[in-house]
BARO-465319 format. One record per residue (C-alpha): residue number from 1; chain; x, z, y. Coordinates in Angstrom, 1 decimal, m for minus. Layout:
<NUM; "A"; <X; Z; Y>>
...
//
This chain:
<1; "A"; <285.2; 36.9; m12.5>>
<2; "A"; <289.0; 35.5; m13.0>>
<3; "A"; <290.1; 33.6; m16.2>>
<4; "A"; <293.7; 33.8; m17.7>>
<5; "A"; <295.0; 30.1; m18.4>>
<6; "A"; <296.0; 30.7; m21.5>>
<7; "A"; <294.4; 32.5; m24.3>>
<8; "A"; <296.5; 35.5; m24.6>>
<9; "A"; <296.2; 38.5; m27.3>>
<10; "A"; <296.8; 41.7; m25.2>>
<11; "A"; <298.4; 44.9; m27.5>>
<12; "A"; <297.3; 48.2; m25.6>>
<13; "A"; <298.7; 51.1; m27.1>>
<14; "A"; <299.4; 54.6; m26.1>>
<15; "A"; <297.9; 58.1; m27.5>>
<16; "A"; <294.3; 59.5; m26.8>>
<17; "A"; <293.2; 60.3; m22.9>>
<18; "A"; <295.7; 58.3; m21.2>>
<19; "A"; <292.7; 55.4; m20.4>>
<20; "A"; <293.3; 52.7; m23.3>>
<21; "A"; <290.0; 52.4; m23.7>>
<22; "A"; <288.5; 52.2; m19.9>>
<23; "A"; <291.4; 50.1; m18.7>>
<24; "A"; <291.4; 48.0; m22.0>>
<25; "A"; <287.5; 47.4; m22.1>>
<26; "A"; <287.9; 46.5; m18.0>>
<27; "A"; <291.0; 44.5; m18.3>>
<28; "A"; <288.7; 42.1; m20.7>>
<29; "A"; <286.1; 41.8; m18.7>>
<30; "A"; <287.5; 41.1; m15.4>>
<31; "A"; <289.5; 38.3; m17.4>>
<32; "A"; <286.9; 37.2; m19.9>>
<33; "A"; <288.1; 38.2; m23.4>>
<34; "A"; <286.8; 39.6; m26.2>>
<35; "A"; <287.9; 43.5; m26.8>>
<36; "A"; <288.6; 45.6; m30.0>>
<37; "A"; <288.6; 49.3; m30.2>>
<38; "A"; <290.4; 50.0; m33.3>>
<39; "A"; <290.6; 53.6; m32.7>>
<40; "A"; <286.3; 53.2; m33.4>>
<41; "A"; <287.2; 51.5; m36.8>>
<42; "A"; <289.1; 54.4; m38.0>>
<43; "A"; <286.4; 56.5; m36.5>>
<44; "A"; <283.6; 54.8; m38.2>>
<45; "A"; <285.2; 55.2; m41.5>>
<46; "A"; <286.0; 58.7; m41.3>>
<47; "A"; <282.2; 58.9; m40.4>>
<48; "A"; <281.0; 57.1; m43.1>>
<49; "A"; <283.2; 59.5; m45.7>>
<50; "A"; <281.7; 62.0; m43.9>>
<51; "A"; <278.3; 61.4; m44.4>>
<52; "A"; <278.7; 60.1; m48.0>>
<53; "A"; <280.3; 63.1; m49.4>>
<54; "A"; <284.6; 61.8; m49.1>>
<55; "A"; <286.5; 65.0; m49.6>>
<56; "A"; <288.8; 63.6; m46.3>>
<57; "A"; <291.0; 66.3; m47.4>>
<58; "A"; <292.0; 64.7; m50.2>>
<59; "A"; <294.0; 61.5; m49.9>>
<60; "A"; <293.5; 59.9; m53.2>>
<61; "A"; <289.1; 60.5; m52.8>>
<62; "A"; <290.4; 58.7; m49.2>>
<63; "A"; <292.0; 56.1; m50.5>>
<64; "A"; <289.1; 55.4; m53.4>>
<65; "A"; <286.8; 55.2; m50.6>>
<66; "A"; <288.7; 53.0; m48.2>>
<67; "A"; <286.8; 49.6; m49.6>>
<68; "A"; <283.2; 51.0; m49.6>>
<69; "A"; <281.7; 50.7; m46.2>>
<70; "A"; <281.3; 47.5; m44.2>>
<71; "A"; <282.7; 48.0; m41.0>>
<72; "A"; <281.0; 46.0; m37.7>>
<73; "A"; <282.9; 45.7; m34.0>>
<74; "A"; <281.6; 44.3; m31.7>>
<75; "A"; <284.3; 42.0; m28.7>>
<76; "A"; <281.8; 42.0; m25.7>>
<77; "A"; <284.0; 44.4; m23.6>>
<78; "A"; <280.5; 45.4; m21.6>>
<79; "A"; <279.1; 46.6; m25.0>>
<80; "A"; <281.3; 47.1; m27.7>>
<81; "A"; <279.3; 48.3; m30.5>>
<82; "A"; <280.9; 49.4; m33.7>>
<83; "A"; <278.8; 49.7; m37.0>>
<84; "A"; <278.8; 51.4; m40.8>>
<85; "A"; <277.0; 50.2; m43.6>>
<86; "A"; <274.5; 48.5; m40.8>>
<87; "A"; <274.3; 52.0; m38.9>>
<88; "A"; <274.8; 51.9; m35.2>>
<89; "A"; <278.2; 54.6; m35.3>>
<90; "A"; <278.9; 54.8; m31.7>>
<91; "A"; <277.5; 58.2; m30.8>>
<92; "A"; <278.4; 60.0; m33.9>>
<93; "A"; <282.3; 58.6; m34.2>>
<94; "A"; <282.6; 60.5; m30.7>>
<95; "A"; <282.3; 63.7; m32.2>>
<96; "A"; <284.4; 67.0; m32.7>>
<97; "A"; <284.1; 66.8; m37.0>>
<98; "A"; <285.4; 62.8; m36.6>>
<99; "A"; <288.1; 64.3; m34.0>>
<100; "A"; <289.2; 66.4; m36.3>>
<101; "A"; <289.4; 64.2; m39.8>>
<102; "A"; <290.0; 60.8; m38.3>>
<103; "A"; <294.0; 61.3; m38.8>>
<104; "A"; <293.9; 62.7; m42.2>>
<105; "A"; <291.5; 59.4; m42.8>>
<106; "A"; <293.8; 56.8; m40.9>>
<107; "A"; <297.3; 58.0; m42.1>>
<108; "A"; <295.5; 56.6; m46.2>>
<109; "A"; <297.7; 53.6; m46.7>>
<110; "A"; <294.8; 52.1; m48.2>>
<111; "A"; <292.8; 52.4; m45.0>>
<112; "A"; <295.0; 50.7; m42.9>>
<113; "A"; <295.4; 48.1; m45.4>>
<114; "A"; <292.0; 47.8; m45.3>>
<115; "A"; <291.3; 48.1; m41.2>>
<116; "A"; <294.6; 46.1; m40.4>>
<117; "A"; <293.1; 43.2; m42.0>>
<118; "A"; <289.9; 43.2; m40.2>>
<119; "A"; <291.5; 43.7; m36.9>>
<120; "A"; <293.8; 40.6; m37.6>>
<121; "A"; <291.1; 38.4; m38.3>>
<122; "A"; <288.5; 39.8; m35.4>>
<123; "A"; <291.8; 38.7; m33.3>>
<124; "A"; <292.3; 35.5; m34.9>>
<125; "A"; <288.9; 34.3; m34.4>>
<126; "A"; <288.6; 35.1; m30.6>>
<127; "A"; <288.9; 31.9; m29.3>>
<128; "A"; <289.5; 33.1; m25.4>>
<129; "A"; <292.1; 35.6; m26.2>>
<130; "A"; <291.5; 39.3; m26.4>>
<131; "A"; <292.6; 43.0; m25.4>>
<132; "A"; <293.3; 45.0; m28.6>>
<133; "A"; <293.5; 48.8; m28.2>>
<134; "A"; <294.9; 51.7; m30.4>>
<135; "A"; <297.9; 52.8; m31.5>>
<136; "A"; <299.8; 50.3; m33.7>>
<137; "A"; <298.7; 47.5; m32.8>>
<138; "A"; <302.3; 46.0; m30.7>>
<139; "A"; <304.4; 47.4; m33.5>>
<140; "A"; <302.1; 47.1; m36.8>>
<141; "A"; <299.1; 45.1; m36.2>>
<142; "A"; <300.0; 41.9; m33.9>>
<143; "A"; <303.6; 41.8; m33.6>>
<144; "A"; <304.0; 39.0; m32.1>>
<145; "A"; <301.4; 39.9; m29.4>>
<146; "A"; <301.6; 37.8; m26.1>>
<147; "A"; <301.3; 41.0; m24.0>>
<148; "A"; <302.0; 44.8; m25.3>>
<149; "A"; <301.3; 47.7; m23.2>>
<150; "A"; <301.7; 50.9; m23.6>>
<151; "A"; <300.1; 53.7; m21.7>>
<152; "A"; <301.0; 57.4; m20.9>>
<153; "A"; <300.1; 60.6; m19.2>>
<154; "A"; <300.4; 63.9; m18.9>>
<155; "A"; <299.2; 66.4; m21.3>>
<156; "A"; <297.1; 68.3; m18.7>>
<157; "A"; <295.5; 64.6; m17.8>>
<158; "A"; <294.8; 63.6; m20.5>>
<159; "A"; <293.1; 66.9; m21.9>>
<160; "A"; <291.1; 66.7; m18.9>>
<161; "A"; <289.9; 63.1; m19.3>>
<162; "A"; <289.3; 63.4; m23.0>>
<163; "A"; <287.1; 66.6; m22.6>>
<164; "A"; <284.8; 63.9; m20.6>>
<165; "A"; <284.6; 61.5; m23.5>>
<166; "A"; <284.1; 64.1; m26.3>>
<167; "A"; <280.6; 65.7; m27.6>>
<168; "A"; <280.2; 68.8; m29.7>>
<169; "A"; <277.8; 68.6; m32.7>>
<170; "A"; <274.3; 69.3; m30.4>>
<171; "A"; <275.4; 66.3; m28.3>>
<172; "A"; <276.9; 68.5; m25.3>>
<173; "A"; <280.0; 67.4; m23.3>>
<174; "A"; <283.5; 69.7; m24.6>>
<175; "A"; <284.4; 71.9; m21.8>>
<176; "A"; <287.3; 74.0; m22.8>>
<177; "A"; <290.4; 71.9; m21.9>>
<178; "A"; <293.0; 74.7; m23.3>>
<179; "A"; <291.1; 73.5; m27.1>>
<180; "A"; <291.2; 69.5; m26.2>>
<181; "A"; <295.1; 69.8; m25.2>>
<182; "A"; <295.7; 71.6; m28.0>>
<183; "A"; <294.0; 69.1; m30.5>>
<184; "A"; <295.9; 65.9; m28.8>>
<185; "A"; <299.0; 67.7; m29.6>>
<186; "A"; <298.0; 68.1; m33.1>>
<187; "A"; <297.0; 64.1; m32.9>>
<188; "A"; <300.0; 62.8; m31.7>>
<189; "A"; <301.9; 65.2; m34.2>>
<190; "A"; <300.3; 63.6; m37.2>>
<191; "A"; <300.3; 60.1; m35.8>>
<192; "A"; <303.6; 60.1; m34.8>>
<193; "A"; <305.2; 61.0; m37.9>>
<194; "A"; <303.1; 59.5; m40.4>>
<195; "A"; <304.8; 57.4; m43.4>>
<196; "A"; <302.6; 54.3; m42.6>>
<197; "A"; <302.3; 52.7; m38.9>>
<198; "A"; <302.9; 55.7; m36.7>>
<199; "A"; <302.1; 56.0; m32.9>>
<200; "A"; <305.2; 54.8; m31.0>>
<201; "A"; <305.7; 52.5; m27.9>>
<202; "A"; <306.7; 48.8; m29.4>>
<203; "A"; <310.5; 48.0; m27.8>>
<204; "A"; <309.1; 45.2; m26.1>>
<205; "A"; <305.9; 46.7; m25.0>>
<206; "A"; <305.8; 47.4; m21.3>>
<207; "A"; <305.3; 51.2; m20.0>>
<208; "A"; <302.8; 52.5; m18.0>>
<209; "A"; <302.3; 56.5; m16.8>>
<210; "A"; <299.1; 56.6; m15.4>>
<211; "A"; <299.1; 60.3; m14.9>>
<212; "A"; <299.2; 59.8; m10.8>>
<213; "A"; <297.0; 56.4; m11.4>>
<214; "A"; <293.3; 55.8; m10.3>>
<215; "A"; <292.0; 53.7; m13.2>>
<216; "A"; <291.5; 50.8; m10.6>>
<217; "A"; <295.1; 51.2; m9.7>>
<218; "A"; <295.5; 51.3; m13.9>>
<219; "A"; <293.2; 48.2; m14.5>>
<220; "A"; <294.8; 46.0; m12.0>>
<221; "A"; <298.8; 46.5; m12.9>>
<222; "A"; <297.2; 45.4; m16.6>>
<223; "A"; <295.2; 42.5; m15.4>>
<224; "A"; <298.5; 41.7; m13.6>>
<225; "A"; <301.0; 41.9; m16.6>>
<226; "A"; <298.4; 39.7; m18.7>>
<227; "A"; <298.1; 37.2; m15.9>>
<228; "A"; <301.6; 37.4; m15.8>>
<229; "A"; <301.6; 36.7; m19.9>>
<230; "A"; <299.0; 33.9; m20.1>>
<231; "A"; <301.5; 31.5; m17.2>>
<232; "A"; <304.3; 31.7; m19.5>>
<233; "A"; <302.3; 31.1; m22.2>>
<234; "A"; <300.6; 27.8; m20.6>>
<235; "A"; <304.0; 26.8; m19.3>>
<236; "A"; <305.7; 25.0; m21.9>>
<237; "A"; <302.4; 23.0; m22.2>>
<238; "A"; <302.4; 22.1; m18.7>>
<239; "A"; <306.1; 21.3; m19.4>>
<240; "A"; <305.3; 18.8; m22.3>>
<241; "A"; <302.3; 17.4; m20.6>>
<242; "A"; <304.9; 16.4; m17.6>>
<243; "A"; <307.4; 14.8; m19.9>>
//
């Protein structure tokens, strides 16, 4: 295992299907950092609302329920657990039903405020640094992160990757690539056009196009960026000690 010379906060943003989760978990594991999947938190609260009869087409109903569920996120990159009210939600949050509703739920300001506060507290409590992945981490949640990375990929590549992750209600993999690509386009539009914390690249983020890269190549690229950021963060302390 490699070790970064200084604890760093790494923000990895981008739309679905760009390799965010796989890359973020692998980078965190390789460098001994904590890991947080912020998208899973929004999916977990969406799943809770669907299970508890909240009308996810009604922003007022969503806002009224935003503080009710207890969302708990594990930060071990090898086993990133997610639960709602103590119930394991790691499987159910990947269903098409949740995917179809998560943009509407996550666009409600009360939900974003609740989850953003949770994300910031988790990042602040990570003793050795953390990789946080999502859609608004570098712009809103952690604007002072030591490194910001924005992953992109072609629509075709994203649809192929996303289909391998999604499950139908009976647990079978999704195989309709055209439908998946349409769903991704709709999600992109919703996430990029919402008034509260829209999906966009931070001005100081490093953009990495993963279309023609293997997962291993993307991981290697981001690990190098993290190591450079950690070294730069440690430099002032080294210079101060040398005086």
